[in-house]
N, C-alpha and C positions, 0 to 999 in steps of 0.2 A: 749124386745130385746134392745130398746134404753137405758133403765136404766142400763143394763149390760155393754154396751159400755161406758156409762157415769161413772159408778163405776170403770171400768177398766182404763179409762183415769185419773180419779181423784187419783187413787191409783197405777199408773203405776210403781212408784219407789219400792213399796212393792212387786209387782209381779216380777219385774226384780230381785230385791234383793233376793226374795225367791228362784228364779231359781239359782242364784249364791250360795246361802247358801246350797241348795241341792247338787250342784256340789262339794262344799267344803266338806260337810259331807260325801258324798259317797266316794270321793277320800281318805279322811283321814281314814275312816273305812276300806276300801279295803286295803290300804297300811299297816295299823296296822295288819289286818288279815294275809296278805301275809308275813309280817315281822316275826310274832310270830309263825305261823303255817306252812308256806311254806319256810321259811328261805331265802326270797329274797324281794326286794322292787322295786317299780317302781320309779326311780329317778326323772322322769319328773312330777310325781303327786304332789310333794310338791310345785313346781313352779306354777302349775295351781291352787292348793288349796289356796296358798297365794294370787295370783292375784284375784281369785274369792272372797276371803275374803275382800280384799281391796274394791272391788265393793260393797259388802254387807255393809261395814262400811259407805262409803260415800253416797250411796243411802239412807241408813237409816238416816244419818245425815240430808240430804235434806228433807226427809219425816217428821222427827221429828220437824224441823223448821216449815214446812208447816202446820202441825197439832197442832202446839203450844205445843210440847212435850219437849222442852228444858227447864229444870227446872229453870235455872238462869234467863232467860228472863221472864218466867211466874211468878216467885216469885216477881220480881221487879214490874211487872204489878199489881199483886194482893195486894201489899203493900199499894197502894193508893186507895182512895174511888172510887166507880164505876163511879162517875161523871167525874173524871179526868183520868180514864183508857185509853180512846181514845188518849189523849194527850201523855201519856206515851208510848202507842203503836206507835204513830207517831214518837216520839223521838228515841225509840229503833229500829224501822224499818229504820229510816234514818241512824243510826249508823251501823246497820247490812248491809244496802245497800252499804254504803261506804266501810266497811271492806270486805264484801264478793265480791264486785266488784274488790277491790284490789287483793284479793286472787285469783279470777278468772283470772285476768290479769297475775299475777305472776305464777300461775299454768299452764297457757297456754304457757308462755315463757319456763317454765321448760319442759313441754311436747314437745314443738316444737324443743328445742335444745337437747333433749335426744338422745343419741346414744348407750346407754347401752342395752345389750341383755342378756337373761337368759342363764344359763350355760348348762343345759341339752337339752332344746328344741331350743335354739338359736332364740327365739322370741324377738321382740323388747319390751322393758319395756313401750313403748308408749301405748300398749294395757291395761296396768295397770294404767298408769298415766292419761289417758283420763277420768277415773272415777272421779278423783279429779277435773278436769276441768268441767265436766258435773255437778257434785254436786254443785260447787260454782256458776255455771251459773244458776242452778235451784234456789238456795238460793237467789241469786241476783234478779231473776225474782219475786220470792215469796215476798221478802222484799219490792220491788217496789210496788207490788200489795197492801200489807198491808199498806205501806206508803200513797199511793193514797187514799185507802179506809178510813184511819184514818183522812186524810186531809178533805175528804168529810164529815166525821162525825163531826169533830171538828169545821171547819170553815163554812161549808155550812149547817150544822145541818141536814144532810141527815141521815135517819135511814138505814144505810147499814150494812151488815154483815162484820165482820173482819175475816171471815173464808174463806178458799178455798174449795168450794163444801159444800154441806149440810152434817151434821153429819151422816145421814144414808148412804150417798155416801162413807163415810170413814169407814164404818163398825162399827160406834158408835151408840149405842142406847141411846136415851135421857131418 
């Protein structure tokens, strides 16, 4: 049971994102069906589908960074010999920490100052914009973790993992 909770915690972005992807898919399919076969649409469904899709994108982005699935960062790391990879991870993690921290701050300001509401449901766009804030907060946290771990590996010569969670916790088989 403990392993299931650990796997759930390690992959929480994927599970929440899957929930939002399911909502998006169901709403789009139902709306297409009603439009072509019943000659009406739910006007509110597009707003919810778009909002849920934004959540999918940004949670997926955070998880891709956490699991080292961003191609640009990984290509840069893999271009250097294994001996120097922790140094490259340290440098890229420092840059990502700075950039994602800045984006977190700016997205928070945008979220906080938002007064826009959706047309059909009249919900605040803050429910959508908070996904951006959360994802950049997660990326900042993950990049700080990678940065600290790489410092320990480079300067303290500690044999530490530069991963968050073990591969089996992430659903990856070695």
